[in-house]
C-alpha positions in Angstrom: 1.2 -22.4 -1.8 2.0 -20.7 1.8 3.5 -17.2 2.6 4.3 -15.6 5.4 3.9 -11.6 5.3 5.8 -8.8 7.0 4.6 -5.2 7.5 1.0 -7.0 6.8 -0.9 -3.8 7.7 -4.6 -3.8 6.0 -3.7 -6.7 4.4 -3.9 -5.5 0.4 -0.4 -7.4 -0.3 -1.6 -10.3 1.3 -5.2 -10.5 -0.7 -3.9 -10.3 -3.9 -1.6 -13.2 -2.8 -4.6 -14.7 -2.0 -6.8 -14.3 -5.1 -3.6 -16.1 -6.5 -4.3 -19.2 -5.0 -1.8 -18.3 -2.2 -2.2 -18.8 1.4 -1.6 -16.5 4.6 -0.3 -18.6 7.1 1.9 -16.1 9.6 2.0 -12.0 9.1 3.9 -9.7 11.1 2.9 -5.9 12.5 3.8 -4.0 14.8 0.8 -1.0 14.8 -1.4 -1.9 17.3 -4.1 -0.1 15.1 -4.1 -2.0 12.4 -4.6 -5.7 14.4 -8.3 -6.0 14.3 -8.2 -5.6 10.6 -6.0 -8.1 9.8 -7.6 -10.8 12.1 -11.2 -9.9 11.0 -10.3 -10.2 7.6 -7.6 -13.1 7.6 -8.9 -15.0 10.2 -6.6 -18.0 9.3 -3.7 -16.7 9.5 -1.5 -16.1 12.9 -0.9 -12.7 13.6 2.7 -11.9 14.8 2.8 -8.4 16.9 6.3 -7.8 18.3 8.6 -5.9 16.2 10.5 -7.7 13.4 14.0 -6.7 15.7 12.9 -8.7 18.1 11.7 -12.1 16.0 13.9 -14.8 14.8 13.4 -17.0 11.8 12.6 -19.8 13.8 9.6 -18.9 15.1 8.2 -19.0 11.8 5.9 -22.4 11.1 7.5 -25.1 8.3 6.2 -24.9 5.0 6.2 -21.4 3.8 7.0 -21.0 0.0 7.7 -17.3 0.3 7.8 -13.6 2.0 5.7 -11.0 1.2 6.3 -7.4 2.9 6.8 -3.2 1.9 9.3 -1.8 4.6 8.4 1.5 6.0 9.0 3.9 2.8 9.0 7.2 4.9 12.7 6.9 4.7 13.0 6.9 1.4 9.9 9.4 0.4 10.5 12.6 -1.4 8.4 13.6 0.6 9.4 12.6 4.0 13.2 13.2 6.1 15.1 11.2 3.2 17.1 9.5 5.6 16.8 6.9 3.4 19.1 3.9 5.6 20.4 6.1 8.3 17.1 6.3 9.9 15.8 3.3 12.0 12.6 2.7 10.1 15.2 2.1 6.7 16.7 -0.3 8.7 14.2 -2.3 8.9 14.9 -3.2 5.6 17.9 -5.3 6.8 15.8 -7.0 9.4 13.8 -8.7 6.8 17.0 -9.9 4.4 18.1 -11.3 7.9 14.3 -13.5 8.6 14.7 -14.4 4.4 18.6 -15.0 4.9 17.5 -17.6 8.1 14.9 -19.4 6.8 15.2 -19.5 2.8 11.9 -19.2 1.3 11.6 -20.0 -2.4 10.7 -16.2 -2.8 10.3 -13.1 -1.9 8.7 -9.8 -2.6 10.0 -6.6 -1.4 7.8 -3.1 -2.3 8.9 0.3 -1.6 8.3 4.0 -2.8 10.1 5.3 -5.9 12.2 7.5 -3.4 14.6 4.5 -3.1 15.8 4.4 -6.2 16.8 8.4 -6.2 20.4 9.4 -6.9 20.8 10.2 -3.2 19.6 6.8 -2.5 21.8 4.9 -5.1 24.3 3.5 -2.8 22.5 2.1 -0.2 20.3 0.5 -2.8 22.9 -1.1 -4.2 24.0 -2.4 -1.0 20.4 -3.6 -0.1 20.2 -5.6 -4.0 24.1 -7.1 -2.8 22.4 -8.5 0.5 19.9 -10.1 -1.3 22.1 -11.8 -3.8 24.3 -13.0 -1.2 22.1 -14.7 1.0 21.0 -16.8 -2.2 18.7 -14.9 -4.2 19.1 -13.8 -8.2 16.7 -10.9 -8.0 14.8 -8.1 -10.5 13.2 -5.2 -10.0 11.3 -2.8 -11.2 9.3 0.5 -10.7 5.6 0.0 -12.0 2.4 2.2 -11.9 -0.8 0.7 -10.8 -2.8 1.7 -12.8 -1.0 -0.3 -15.6 -3.3 -3.2 -13.6 -6.6 -2.2 -13.3 -6.0 0.7 -10.6 -7.9 3.4 -11.0 -4.4 5.4 -9.3 -1.6 6.8 -10.8 0.9 5.0 -8.0 4.7 4.3 -9.0 6.3 1.8 -6.7 9.5 -0.2 -6.8 9.1 -3.9 -6.4 11.9 -6.3 -5.6 11.5 -10.4 -6.0 14.2 -12.8 -5.6 13.9 -16.4 -6.7 15.8 -18.7 -4.4 19.6 -19.2 -6.7 18.9 -23.4 -6.9 15.5 -22.7 -8.6 17.0 -21.3 -11.1 14.3 -18.6 -12.2 15.3 -15.1 -13.4 11.8 -13.6 -12.6 9.8 -11.4 -15.4 7.9 -9.1 -14.4 3.8 -9.0 -15.8 3.1 -6.9 -18.8 0.4 -4.7 -18.5 -2.9 -5.7 -17.5 -4.3 -3.4 -20.6 -7.3 -2.4 -18.8 -7.7 0.8 -17.8 -9.9 2.7 -14.9 -10.9 5.9 -14.1 -13.2 7.0 -11.1 -16.3 7.0 -12.4 -16.1 2.8 -12.9 -14.3 2.7 -9.7 -16.9 5.1 -7.3 -19.7 6.4 -8.7 -21.9 4.1 -7.5 -21.5 4.8 -3.8 -24.3 6.7 -2.1 -23.5 9.9 -0.1 -20.8 8.9 2.4 -21.0 10.6 6.3 -18.9 13.2 7.7 -16.6 13.0 10.6 -13.9 15.0 12.8 -10.3 13.3 12.4 -9.1 13.2 15.5 -12.5 12.4 17.7 -13.0 8.6 18.5 -16.2 7.4 16.9 -17.7 3.7 16.4 -18.4 3.0 12.1 -19.5 -0.7 13.2 -23.2 -0.3 11.9 -22.6 1.5 8.7 -25.3 0.2 6.2 -21.5 0.2 3.6 -19.2 0.1 6.6 -16.1 2.7 6.6 -18.1 5.3 3.8 -17.0 8.1 5.7 -14.7 11.0 4.9 -12.9 13.6 7.6 -13.7 17.2 7.7 -10.7 20.3 8.5 -9.4 22.8 7.1 -6.8 22.2 4.1 -2.7 23.1 4.7 -1.1 25.8 2.8 0.8 22.8 1.5 -2.8 20.8 0.5 -3.4 24.0 -1.2 -0.4 24.6 -3.9 -1.2 21.9 -6.2 -4.9 20.7 -7.7 -6.2 18.0 -5.8 -9.6 17.2 -8.0 -9.5 14.2 -10.7 -12.3 14.1 -13.0 -14.5 10.8 -13.0 -13.3 10.4 -16.5 -9.6 10.5 -15.1 -7.7 8.0 -13.1 -7.3 8.9 -8.8 -3.9 11.1 -8.0 -1.9 8.4 -5.5 -3.7 7.0 -2.5 -2.1 9.0 0.7 -1.8 7.5 4.1 -2.6 10.7 6.0 -6.4 11.4 5.8 -5.6 14.9 5.5 -4.0 14.4 2.3 -6.6 12.5 0.4 -7.6 13.3 -3.0 -11.3 15.6 -3.4 -14.4 14.0 -5.1 -14.6 14.1 -9.0 -17.8 15.9 -8.2 -15.8 19.3 -7.7 -14.5 21.0 -10.1 -10.8 21.1 -10.8 -9.0 23.6 -8.3 -7.5 27.4 -10.1 -4.3 28.1 -9.8 -4.1 31.8 -8.5 -0.4 32.2 -7.6 2.6 30.1 -7.9 2.1 26.9 -5.9 -1.2 28.5 -4.6 -4.5 27.0 -6.1 -8.1 27.9 -4.7 -11.8 26.3 -4.3 -14.5 27.7 -7.3 -15.6 29.7 -5.0 -19.5 29.1 -6.3 -19.3 25.5 -5.9 -17.7 25.2 -2.6 -20.0 22.7 -1.6 -18.6 19.9 -3.6 -15.6 20.0 -2.4 -14.7 17.1 0.6 -12.3 14.6 0.6 -12.9 10.9 -0.5 -14.0 9.0 1.5 -13.0 5.8 3.2 -14.3 3.4 1.7 -14.1 5.6 -1.7 -10.1 5.6 -1.0 -10.2 1.9 -0.7 -12.3 1.3 -3.9 -9.9 3.3 -5.3 -6.9 0.8 -4.2 -8.7 -1.9 -5.5 -10.0 -3.4 -2.1 -13.6 -5.2 -2.5 -16.4 -3.9 -0.2 -16.6 -7.3 2.1 -12.8 -5.7 3.6 -13.6 -4.4 6.5 -11.4 -2.0 8.4 -11.5 -1.4 12.0 -10.6 1.8 13.5 -11.8 4.1 16.6 -10.1 7.3 14.7 -11.1 8.0 10.4 -7.2 8.8 10.5 -6.1 5.4 11.5 -8.8 3.9 8.7 -6.8 6.1 5.7 -3.7 5.3 6.9 -4.5 1.5 7.1 -5.6 1.9 2.8 -3.0 4.6 2.2 0.1 2.5 3.2 -1.8 -0.9 1.7 -0.2 -2.0 -2.0 -3.4 -1.9 -4.3 -4.9 -5.3 -4.4 -4.7 -6.0 -8.3 -1.6 -5.0 -8.4 -0.9 -7.6 -6.1 -2.6 -10.4 -7.4 -0.8 -9.4 -11.2 2.9 -9.7 -9.2 2.0 -13.5 -7.5 -0.1 -14.7 -10.5 3.5 -14.2 -11.8 5.5 -15.6 -9.3 3.0 -18.8 -8.8 3.0 -19.0 -12.6 7.2 -19.1 -13.0 7.5 -20.9 -9.9 5.4 -23.5 -11.4 
């Protein structure tokens, strides 16, 4: 089955669908720092680089079975401005709906942060669900934790899936896989990474293990407000889109609480505290090492990976969609 991908990013959602037997034939990504990465890993897909606000459904190729995408989530995030639908990025949800309405694919998937279910966003979220139903889809949504689907990370996300009403299918979300992975199983075999400064341009093209470098730099008071170390036998904290907020490597002891919203490193073990590398974050997001991220600034590498849907979570969702359509 063929899919069109929106807000494609580094390709986590696409790769999971590919592993389940789908093929991305058309994709849309507006951020120019991501274009080379997507083209490298999905050479057979046409990449449209204009903003979604400038596109029409009539520009898509025929034969697309489904749309997948995660409209920008900063508007709905608990850590963002919390402007929701009032934010231009929040409005992109309705641009996505407009494309679905015009093309009428058999199914669609939309992914977002848990903040979209917060009481402050209740009215806007109900409006979005109503629009999906108005344009001809039976809609199901659920908050999932990627950790329940073979991803070594606590990562909660809201998944919305719509099936075109004429198909008479009410989507059932897949049950947890039962596979619980930790940091040891995902990154312990990796060699020691290289270090680099976040804002400087670098050339990582000749790395033996590409993207295996971590960002140097200080830690903000916000970062030091809680423990950022998970042990080897635990899942990772959520991989975020900012390199400065990447979790710390499990080789270090857990941080020590010294006051309200204030933690410190164990002073005798300071050399062990470093951020996870870009490749380590990719492993935790269940990207294979063959998936190469192309960037000049390491911050862009962290951003692509942190914004992605974990590949294994995507694969489970795609497999369920395929089975139910069949």
